[in-house]
C-alpha positions, -999 to 999 in steps of 0.1 A, spaced: 31 -384 173 19 -421 173 44 -447 166 45 -457 129 24 -427 118 54 -412 100 91 -418 95 115 -400 119 130 -368 108 164 -384 105 152 -412 83 132 -388 60 165 -372 50 189 -401 46 212 -397 16 206 -418 -15 241 -433 -15 239 -470 -8 201 -470 -7 184 -492 -32 148 -480 -28 130 -454 -8 95 -457 7 66 -436 -8 60 -406 14 30 -383 16 33 -346 24 20 -354 59 48 -380 64 74 -357 50 65 -332 78 58 -360 103 22 -349 110 -11 -369 109 -37 -361 82 -59 -344 108 -32 -319 118 -42 -283 120 -24 -253 105 -4 -245 137 7 -281 140 18 -281 103 38 -249 108 54 -263 139 64 -295 121 78 -275 93 100 -255 116 111 -286 134 120 -304 101 138 -273 89 158 -273 122 168 -310 116 178 -302 80 198 -272 91 216 -294 117 227 -317 89 238 -290 64 274 -300 68 267 -336 57 248 -325 26 259 -309 -7 245 -275 -15 222 -290 -41 209 -317 -18 202 -292 10 184 -269 -14 163 -297 -28 152 -310 7 145 -274 18 123 -269 -13 105 -302 -6 97 -291 29 85 -258 17 62 -275 -9 48 -297 18 42 -268 42 27 -244 16 3 -271 4 -9 -282 38 -14 -248 54 -35 -236 24 -71 -249 27 -76 -248 -11 -44 -266 -20 -48 -291 9 -83 -301 -2 -71 -308 -37 -41 -328 -23 -63 -348 0 -86 -356 -29 -57 -368 -50 -45 -390 -21 -80 -405 -18 -82 -412 -55 -47 -428 -55 -57 -450 -25 -88 -462 -43 -67 -470 -74 -41 -489 -54 -69 -509 -37 -84 -518 -70 -51 -529 -85 -38 -546 -53 -40 -581 -68 -20 -572 -100 17 -582 -100 23 -554 -125 7 -529 -101 29 -541 -72 60 -538 -93 52 -503 -104 43 -493 -68 77 -505 -57 94 -483 -83 72 -452 -74 85 -419 -63 103 -418 -30 86 -385 -21 51 -393 -35 47 -357 -48 33 -365 -83 -1 -348 -86 -26 -350 -115 -36 -317 -130 -70 -306 -116 -91 -279 -131 -98 -249 -108 -133 -239 -99 -140 -204 -88 -167 -203 -62 -192 -184 -73 -181 -160 -57 -194 -160 -51 -235 -149 -36 -240 -116 -21 -276 -106 -6 -291 -72 -18 -314 -51 4 -347 -38 -11 -349 -1 -13 -373 15 12 -398 35 -7 -411 67 10 -449 67 9 -462 93 -17 -491 116 -14 -514 93 -35 -534 81 -5 -539 116 10 -549 129 -25 -576 102 -29 -591 111 5 -591 148 -4 -608 141 -37 -635 120 -21 -642 148 4 -644 174 -24 -669 153 -43 -691 149 -12 -690 187 -5 -697 194 -41 -727 171 -42 -742 188 -11 -736 222 -26 -752 213 -59 -783 200 -42 -786 232 -23 -781 254 -54 -806 233 -74 -832 241 -48 -823 278 -51 -826 276 -89 -859 258 -87 -872 285 -63 -860 312 -87 -877 295 -117 -909 292 -98 -907 330 -90 -901 338 -126 -931 317 -137 -952 335 -111 -940 369 -125 -947 358 -160 -919 378 -176 -896 359 -199 -867 385 -197 -869 386 -159 -869 348 -158 -838 346 -180 -820 371 -158 -829 352 -127 -818 319 -143 -784 335 -153 -779 348 -118 -789 315 -103 -764 296 -126 -737 322 -116 -744 317 -79 -743 279 -84 -708 282 -100 -696 305 -73 -709 284 -45 -695 252 -60 -661 268 -63 -663 280 -27 -672 246 -14 -646 229 -35 -616 252 -29 -626 272 2 -624 305 -17 -655 326 -24 -651 347 -56 -670 380 -59 -681 372 -95 -675 350 -125 -646 371 -138 -627 367 -105 -636 330 -105 -620 325 -139 -589 343 -127 -587 321 -96 -593 290 -118 -565 300 -141 -541 305 -112 -552 272 -96 -545 253 -129 -511 271 -132 -501 260 -96 -513 225 -101 -493 223 -133 -462 236 -115 -467 211 -87 -471 183 -112 -439 193 -130 -421 195 -97 -433 161 -87 -422 146 -120 -387 162 -116 -385 148 -80 -394 113 -92 -369 116 -121 -341 126 -96 -350 97 -73 -350 73 -102 -316 87 -114 -303 82 -78 -315 46 -77 -300 39 -111 -267 54 -100 -266 34 -68 -275 2 -87 -247 9 -113 -222 16 -86 -231 -15 -67 -228 -36 -99 -195 -20 -106 -182 -29 -72 -195 -65 -76 -177 -68 -109 -145 -54 -94 -148 -79 -66 -153 -108 -90 -123 -97 -111 -102 -96 -79 -113 -130 -69 -106 -144 -104 -71 -129 -104 -64 -143 -69 -76 -177 -80 -54 -176 -111 -24 -166 -90 -29 -193 -66 -34 -219 -94 -2 -207 -110 17 -210 -77 2 -245 -72 12 -256 -107 47 -242 -102 51 -262 -70 38 -293 -86 62 -289 -115 91 -285 -91 80 -316 -72 77 -335 -104 113 -325 -114 125 -338 -80 106 -370 -86 122 -376 -120 156 -368 -106 152 -392 -77 138 -419 -100 168 -415 -123 191 -419 -93 172 -451 -82 176 -465 -117 213 -457 -117 216 -478 -85 196 -506 -101 219 -504 -132 249 -509 -110 234 -540 -95 220 -554 -128 232 -590 -135 223 -594 -171 227 -574 -202 190 -575 -209 182 -560 -175 209 -533 -180 195 -525 -214 160 -521 -199 172 -499 -171 193 -477 -195 162 -473 -217 142 -461 -187 170 -437 -177 169 -422 -213 132 -418 -211 134 -400 -178 160 -377 -191 138 -369 -221 109 -361 -198 131 -338 -178 142 -320 -209 107 -316 -222 97 -300 -189 
């Protein structure tokens, strides 16, 4: 560690007896690490300071040992947690700017000299949950349907039907010409009916690839074809409904999982905030206690009644603050 970067382990834990004032320490100085120290370096420093404290257990009361152990634990927990460390660094930076702005004020220098020996007072900061979180969602891959193939088939059917109609119109014209030549109205009507029947049969054959023997069979085939088409349409509708239900189920399940993850993150953030606030309250309690001890020392060395009255008033105010907490 560079010289002057932090106090020695021994000087950080000197008892209060006979000491008039203590220097302001940051959490980094308490552990004896630079502000750029990584997590492993912080943990090593914590173990080293705990070993020093343990070696001096016999020289300390149980309460003093417990308070110093708690102080080291607060420093370690804050600096190894990225979230808490970022907040603490922001607080240090804000306090540094405030001290720089008030550096020329005698009142500011006097209050700075009376500040906490451990420097653990932290302003309450509001927590911000990351938006969580920002998860990316893959688009569903849609299986190509039969629409394109159906359009091609329909176009082919129309072309074949047009060719067949032209052929049958020629046959009909030939039949009408023959009827006119015969000159018989009944014969002409019969020929026209047969020609129309042949046109329907030929058109059906060219369209569906099946050649009915007569109109009655054609109508039966047409009825069966419509029934099959209706069943196929219903089956396709049911398939699409099932696929849509599956997509909705997957979407609902995914949203449920995202909500559960958000709730978990919110609960974790609340827990960490509660732990942070608890550590800050404990540090503040230590600050008030050490401040009261410092004032007691000042009271013993006070030379005038006015100064003693002022110090006693400050001691009463500190005790009231501790009782309120």
